[in-house]
N, C-alpha and C positions, 0 to 999 in steps of 0.2 A: 386789533389788539396791539398794544405797544411792543416794539421789538428792540433788542439791543443791537450792537454792531454785528454780531454773528448771525442775525436773522431770527433768533429764538425769542420767544415771549419772555418778557421780564417778570419778576416775581409779582409785582403789583398787578399786572395783567392777568396772571393766573388766579390770584386771590379774588379779583373782581368777578371772574367767571364762575367761581365756585358757589354752589348753593349750600347754605347751612342746613345741616340735618336738624329736624325738630328735637329739642331737648339736649342738644350737644353741649350747649353752654351750661345748662343746669347740671348735666352729668359731670362736666369738668369741675364745676364749682363744688359739687358734692365730693368728688375725689380729693381735691385739695383741702377741703374742710376736714375730711377724715384723716388726712396725713397730719394736719396741724393738731388734731385731737390726739392721735397716736403719739406724737412727739411730746406734747404736754403731759399726757397721761403716764408715759414711761418715766418721766422725771418725778412726778408727784407720787406715783405708787411706790417707788423705791425709797423716797424720803419718808413717807408716812410709815412704811414697813420698818425702816431703820429706827424711826422715833418710837414706834410701838415696842420694838425689841429692846431699845435702850431703857424704856420705862420698866419693862418686865425683868430685865437682867441687871439693871443698875449700872449700865456702862455709858451713861450719858456723857458726852455727845458722839462717841466713836462710831456706833452703828448708824447713826443718822448721817454722819459724814461719809461712811462707806456706801450707804444707800444713795446719797447725793452723787457720789462718784459713779456708781453703777448706773444710775439714771442718766447721768451725763453721757456715759459711754454708749448706752442704748440709744439715746437721742442722736448722738453723732453718727452711729451706725445707720439709723433711719434716714438721716439727711444725706449721707454718702450714697446709700442705696438709691435714693430718689435722684441724686445728681447723676449717677451712672446710668440708670435706666430711663430717666426722663419721662417721656410720655408713652413709653412702650408697654402699656398695660392693656393690650387687646384691641385698641382702636387704630384704624389705618389713617388717621388724619395727617400724620407727618410722613407717611410712607411715600417714597419716590417711585415713580414708574419709569421704566426705561424703554 
C-alpha cells in the first residue's frame, strides 16, 4: 500500500482497500434525492398555501409573498442542517478509527 513520509497509508491506499457495501450507493442516492425533495416541497407548499389564502381573503399578493419568504427560510434551514450534519445520519462510512 502507498505510504506517505510518516509511514502511514495515504488516503488513496485506504480507499482502494475498502470494499463497498451492497446497496450503499443506492442508499446514498435515495437520501440525497429525499433531501432535494424536502427542500423543493418546503418552498412550494408555503407558496401554494399563501396563494390559496390570498384568493380566499382577497389580500393578493401579500400572503403569497409571506409564504415564499417562509418557504425560503425553511429551505435555508434544511440546507444549513445538511451542511452542519453532513453524512452523520446513522452510517459509519466517514467515521475515523483511532
